[in-house]
Every structure is written in structure tokens, then in C-alpha cells.
C-alpha positions as CSV (number, residue, x, y, z in Angstrom):
1,M,0.0,0.0,0.0
2,H,2.9,2.4,0.8
3,R,5.0,1.1,-2.1
4,P,4.0,3.8,-4.6
5,A,4.8,6.6,-2.1
6,V,8.2,5.1,-1.2
7,F,9.0,4.7,-4.9
8,L,8.0,8.3,-5.7
9,A,10.1,9.6,-2.8
10,F,13.0,7.5,-4.1
11,L,12.6,8.9,-7.6
12,F,12.5,12.5,-6.3
13,A,15.6,11.9,-4.2
14,L,17.5,10.7,-7.3
15,A,16.1,13.3,-9.7
16,P,19.0,15.9,-9.1
17,L,21.5,13.2,-9.9
18,A,19.8,12.4,-13.2
19,W,20.3,16.0,-14.2
20,G,24.0,15.8,-13.3
21,Q,23.7,17.9,-10.1
22,P,24.1,16.6,-6.6
23,A,21.2,17.6,-4.3
24,A,23.6,19.6,-2.1
25,V,24.5,22.0,-4.9
26,K,20.9,22.8,-5.6
27,D,20.1,23.2,-1.9
28,A,23.3,25.2,-1.2
29,G,22.9,27.6,-4.0
30,K,21.0,30.8,-4.3
31,P,22.2,33.5,-2.0
32,V,25.9,32.8,-1.9
33,P,26.6,33.2,-5.6
34,A,25.1,36.6,-5.1
35,V,27.8,37.2,-2.5
36,F,30.5,36.2,-5.0
37,Q,28.9,38.4,-7.6
38,K,28.8,41.4,-5.3
39,Y,32.3,41.1,-3.9
40,C,34.5,38.9,-6.1
41,V,33.7,38.6,-9.8
42,E,34.9,42.1,-10.7
43,C,38.4,40.7,-10.3
44,H,37.7,37.0,-10.4
45,G,35.1,36.6,-13.2
46,H,34.8,36.0,-16.9
47,A,36.1,39.4,-17.9
48,K,39.1,39.3,-15.6
49,A,40.4,36.3,-13.7
50,K,43.1,37.5,-11.4
51,G,45.2,34.6,-10.1
52,H,43.5,32.4,-12.7
53,V,40.4,32.2,-10.5
54,N,37.1,32.7,-12.3
55,L,34.4,32.4,-9.7
56,E,31.6,32.9,-12.2
57,H,32.8,29.6,-13.8
58,L,33.3,27.8,-10.5
59,V,29.9,28.7,-9.1
60,A,28.2,27.4,-12.3
61,Q,29.8,24.0,-11.9
62,P,27.6,21.1,-10.7
63,S,29.9,20.4,-7.7
64,V,33.2,21.6,-6.2
65,G,34.8,18.2,-6.8
66,L,37.0,18.9,-9.8
67,H,38.0,22.3,-8.4
68,A,38.3,21.4,-4.8
69,D,41.8,22.8,-4.5
70,T,40.7,26.2,-5.8
71,W,37.6,26.2,-3.6
72,D,39.8,25.4,-0.6
73,K,41.9,28.5,-1.4
74,V,38.7,30.6,-1.8
75,I,37.5,29.5,1.7
76,E,40.9,30.2,3.1
77,M,40.9,33.7,1.6
78,L,37.4,34.4,2.8
79,E,37.9,33.1,6.4
80,T,41.2,34.9,6.9
81,A,39.8,38.1,5.3
82,Q,42.6,38.2,2.7
83,M,40.0,38.6,0.0
84,P,38.5,40.8,-0.9
85,P,41.5,43.0,-0.2
86,S,41.2,45.5,2.7
87,D,41.3,48.4,0.2
88,A,38.2,47.2,-1.7
89,E,35.3,49.6,-2.0
90,E,33.0,47.3,-0.1
91,L,33.8,44.3,2.1
92,P,31.6,41.3,3.1
93,T,30.4,41.1,6.6
94,D,31.6,38.2,8.8
95,V,28.3,36.6,8.4
96,E,28.6,36.8,4.6
97,R,32.1,35.3,4.7
98,K,30.9,32.4,6.9
99,T,27.8,31.8,4.8
100,A,29.9,31.7,1.6
101,A,32.4,29.3,3.1
102,A,29.6,27.1,4.4
103,W,28.0,27.0,1.0
104,V,31.2,25.8,-0.6
105,R,31.6,23.1,2.1
106,R,28.1,21.8,1.5
107,A,28.5,21.8,-2.3
């Protein structure tokens, strides 16, 4: 009697994998890429990729897996407040930094 419901739940749980995106990436996603857009992509985006870091490209990936080393460096730079540099026009709050780092870790 409960078999159809269990089967449907199973299918919905696997659906993100069928589209090539782990569930964590979809759940992790919306606000943090906006943080990267606001504070980072001017220097680390498609138009300019200082240090060969293009966060627009990285955020668009289905998971951090292939770029784990780069994401580890991004987390380090955020958590130690090395990036954005202290002379930037606007700096993220501590909460924004922690949220961004947590998003990467969940992805």
C-alpha cells in the first residue's frame, strides 16, 4: 500500500543526480553566488580572472569536486579576510564570509 509513495520519494531523491547535479549543490545555491557576484567577480570573473580564479565559472559547476583545491583556497581567503583585499570599495560582513564558506563546504 505504501510502495507507490516510497517509490516516488526515491525517484524525487534521485532526480537531481539524473540532471547531473548533486542535491547539495541545488540546496546550497541561491544567496551565496550573489555574494560572490557582489564582492568577487569584478576581479575573479569571466572578464578578468586574477590569479587564474574565475568564480563565475566555478559557481556554475555542478559540484566543487574537480575544483576542490581552488575552492579550498577561496575558503581560506574568505575566512582569513585576505579577500576581498582590505582596500576594496566594499567588504563582506563576517556573516557573509561564513555563509559563503559554508555554501562551498556543502556543495
